[in-house]
ZALUMTI-127955 format. One line per 3 residues: number of its first residue (from 1); their letters; for each residue x, y, z of N, C-alpha, C. Coordinates in steps of 0.1 Angstrom, whole numbers. Layout:
<recs>
NUM> A> X/Y/Z/X/Y/Z/X/Y/Z; ...;
</recs>
This chain:
<recs>
1> XXX> 10/-8/-2/-3/-2/0/8/16/0; 4/22/-10/9/34/-8/9/42/1; 10/54/14/5/61/20/11/75/12;
4> XXX> 2/87/8/4/94/6/-3/107/17; 2/120/15/8/121/5/28/116/4; 34/121/-14/48/114/-11/50/127/-16;
7> XXX> 63/127/-15/74/144/-14/89/135/-24; 88/145/-34/100/142/-44/107/163/-40; 120/160/-42/125/173/-40/134/170/-48;
10> XXX> 137/185/-52/149/191/-57/157/201/-54; 168/205/-60/181/216/-58/188/218/-68; 186/232/-71/193/237/-84/198/250/-86;
13> XXX> 210/251/-81/220/268/-87/220/265/-98; 222/277/-102/227/284/-123/231/297/-119; 238/300/-129/247/315/-125/241/321/-139;
16> XXX> 245/333/-137/235/338/-142/241/341/-161; 227/347/-173/233/345/-183/227/331/-187; 226/329/-201/220/319/-207/231/309/-217;
19> XXX> 240/316/-213/249/302/-218/250/296/-208; 261/285/-211/267/276/-199/252/264/-195; 260/258/-184/252/247/-178/249/248/-163;
22> XXX> 243/245/-158/238/245/-145/234/228/-143; 235/225/-127/230/211/-124/218/211/-117; 206/204/-120/201/200/-108/201/184/-105;
25> XXX> 197/182/-90/197/174/-79/185/171/-76; 185/153/-79/172/150/-69/172/137/-63; 176/136/-48/184/129/-43/192/122/-46;
28> XXX> 200/114/-48/209/111/-57/215/112/-70; 205/115/-77/206/117/-94/209/135/-98; 211/134/-97/218/145/-106/218/144/-124;
31> XXX> 213/157/-130/210/160/-148/222/173/-149; 229/179/-154/229/184/-163/223/195/-170; 219/209/-171/208/213/-182/211/227/-181;
34> XXX> 205/230/-194/210/246/-203/198/254/-206; 196/259/-214/190/266/-225/192/263/-239; 183/257/-242/182/250/-257/186/258/-269;
37> XXX> 198/252/-278/202/268/-288/183/273/-296; 175/263/-296/162/273/-302/153/280/-290; 162/284/-277/158/295/-272/164/309/-268;
40> XXX> 180/303/-280/190/313/-283/196/310/-269; 197/300/-262/208/292/-253/218/289/-258; 227/281/-250/239/281/-255/237/260/-260;
43> XXX> 229/256/-257/228/234/-252/234/233/-249; 236/215/-254/248/210/-249/244/205/-237; 231/203/-231/227/201/-221/215/192/-219;
46> XXX> 209/190/-211/194/190/-208/184/201/-206; 176/202/-215/165/212/-214/155/214/-208; 144/222/-203/135/223/-193/126/213/-206;
49> XXX> 127/219/-217/117/211/-227/121/191/-226; 133/191/-228/141/176/-227/132/166/-215; 132/177/-200/126/171/-188/114/169/-192;
52> XXX> 107/174/-198/91/180/-196/89/163/-204; 94/164/-221/93/153/-225/95/138/-220; 109/139/-211/111/127/-206/106/123/-197;
55> XXX> 97/134/-189/86/129/-179/75/122/-182; 73/134/-196/57/124/-195/60/113/-206; 74/104/-217/74/91/-218/74/83/-206;
58> XXX> 82/92/-192/88/80/-189/75/76/-177; 69/84/-178/55/89/-167/48/73/-176; 46/68/-188/42/60/-197/48/53/-192;
61> XXX> 61/46/-192/73/34/-192/65/21/-179; 66/37/-167/64/31/-151/50/25/-153; 44/32/-158/29/30/-156/24/14/-161;
64> XXX> 29/14/-174/33/2/-181/36/-11/-177; 47/-4/-170/54/-17/-167/47/-22/-146; 40/-10/-146/36/-17/-129/21/-23/-129;
67> XXX> 11/-18/-144/0/-27/-150/8/-40/-154; 15/-39/-162/23/-52/-164/27/-62/-152; 33/-58/-144/37/-68/-138/26/-69/-121;
70> XXX> 15/-65/-127/5/-68/-118/-2/-81/-124; -4/-79/-139/-15/-85/-146/-5/-98/-150; 10/-100/-145/17/-111/-147/22/-115/-164;
73> XXX> 18/-98/-170/21/-100/-183/35/-99/-187; 38/-108/-189/60/-110/-196/59/-102/-211; 69/-95/-209/74/-88/-225/91/-90/-220;
76> XXX> 98/-89/-231/113/-86/-231/116/-70/-230; 111/-65/-236/115/-47/-237/100/-38/-244; 98/-31/-233/92/-18/-243/101/-6/-244;
79> XXX> 100/2/-252/109/9/-259/90/26/-267; 102/37/-264/89/47/-265/103/56/-276; 95/62/-283/98/72/-290/94/83/-298;
82> XXX> 93/97/-286/86/105/-282/92/121/-290; 83/129/-293/85/138/-300/75/149/-294; 78/156/-288/78/171/-280/70/182/-288;
85> XXX> 61/184/-289/56/198/-301/57/210/-293; 63/222/-289/66/233/-286/58/249/-298; 46/254/-294/39/263/-302/43/275/-299;
88> XXX> 34/287/-300/37/296/-293/18/299/-303; 5/303/-290/-5/306/-299/-4/324/-303; -13/324/-306/-19/342/-314/-17/349/-303;
91> XXX> -12/345/-292/-10/360/-282/1/360/-278; 11/348/-286/24/349/-281/33/340/-270; 17/334/-264/22/321/-253/23/311/-255;
94> XXX> 40/308/-253/45/290/-255/45/286/-246; 34/272/-254/27/258/-245/35/251/-256; 35/238/-247/39/224/-248/29/222/-250;
97> XXX> 23/218/-264/14/219/-275/13/204/-274; 22/201/-276/15/183/-280/26/172/-276; 27/163/-272/36/149/-273/31/137/-281;
100> XXX> 38/133/-291/36/124/-299/46/111/-294; 36/98/-288/46/90/-282/45/76/-293; 57/70/-296/53/58/-300/60/49/-296;
103> XXX> 49/35/-290/54/28/-282/57/15/-285; 63/5/-281/71/-4/-287/69/-18/-278; 61/-29/-278/64/-40/-270/70/-51/-280;
106> XXX> 80/-55/-276/87/-69/-275/82/-80/-272; 78/-91/-274/77/-107/-273/71/-106/-261; 60/-99/-255/45/-102/-251/41/-117/-251;
109> XXX> 36/-121/-232/30/-134/-234/17/-131/-239; 15/-119/-240/-1/-122/-248/0/-104/-257; 0/-109/-269/-6/-95/-277/-13/-85/-269;
112> XXX> -24/-93/-273/-41/-84/-268/-39/-79/-253; -33/-84/-245/-37/-79/-228/-19/-65/-229; -14/-75/-241/3/-61/-237/-5/-44/-245;
115> XXX> -13/-49/-254/-21/-37/-265/-31/-29/-255; -36/-33/-244/-47/-33/-232/-44/-27/-226; -35/-30/-218/-26/-28/-207/-19/-13/-208;
118> XXX> -11/-11/-225/-4/2/-231/-13/10/-230; -23/9/-236/-36/19/-239/-41/23/-225; -46/11/-216/-50/15/-202/-39/28/-196;
121> XXX> -28/21/-194/-14/30/-192/-14/45/-195; -14/46/-211/-12/57/-218/-26/67/-213; -35/63/-206/-49/73/-200/-46/72/-182;
124> XXX> -35/68/-184/-38/67/-161/-26/69/-159; -14/78/-167/-5/81/-158/-3/92/-152; 1/94/-141/-5/106/-128/1/119/-141;
127> XXX> 13/119/-140/17/129/-146/12/132/-160; 12/125/-173/2/123/-187/-11/129/-180; -14/128/-167/-28/133/-162/-28/147/-158;
130> XXX> -17/150/-153/-13/164/-149/-12/174/-156; -9/173/-171/-6/183/-180/-20/185/-184; -16/203/-196/-26/202/-204/-18/197/-220;
133> XXX> -13/196/-218/-4/189/-229/-13/177/-241; -16/178/-252/-24/170/-260/-12/156/-263; -19/145/-260/-10/135/-258/-14/128/-277;
136> XXX> -7/117/-276/-9/111/-289/-4/99/-290; -4/88/-289/1/76/-286/-2/67/-302; 11/57/-303/8/45/-310/13/33/-303;
139> XXX> 9/26/-307/14/17/-302/18/1/-309; 28/-2/-307/33/-18/-316/40/-30/-312; 32/-41/-312/37/-49/-308/50/-56/-319;
142> XXX> 61/-61/-313/67/-69/-320/68/-86/-313; 67/-92/-323/74/-106/-313/78/-113/-325; 77/-126/-318/92/-134/-325/86/-141/-341;
145> XXX> 69/-138/-336/62/-142/-347/59/-137/-361; 54/-120/-352/50/-110/-359/49/-98/-358; 44/-91/-364/50/-75/-356/36/-69/-361;
148> XXX> 22/-59/-354/15/-55/-358/14/-45/-353; 12/-29/-360/8/-15/-352/-4/-15/-349; -5/-8/-336/-28/-1/-340/-17/18/-338;
</recs>
C-alpha cells in the first residue's frame, strides 16, 4: 500500500546568463541542464523541454510496467520514441502543445493483453494526466512470430 502524500524534492543552482550549464539534483541523481539553442541558449545539455518530454514519456513507461507486472504480463522490453511540439499561440504564449509517443513492446506473453495494458497506461499515468499537453500514442507489438501496429 502506498501512503500519500508523497514528496519528491530537488535542488538547483544556476549562474546568470543564457549560455553555459547548471546542475539540478534529486536525491542521489543529478542532471546537467541548459537553455536550449532553440531559445537562444548554448544547448549541450538537457533543457526544461527535454525534461518535460522525459517526464511524460517515462510516466507512460513506469505505469505500463506496473500494470504489466500486476497483470502477470511478461515482455522482453518496451521502448518509447517521443516528439514534443512547442508552439506559440496567437497571443505569443508558448506552450507544450502536444506530445506524440510511439510505443513498441517486444515479445509480450500476450499481444492482446499488452495492447490493452498499454492503452490503459496511456490514459492513467499520473503525470500524463496532470498536464494540458495534448497526448497522442501509437502502439506496436513486435514478437518473434509477427509485428502489428495500432
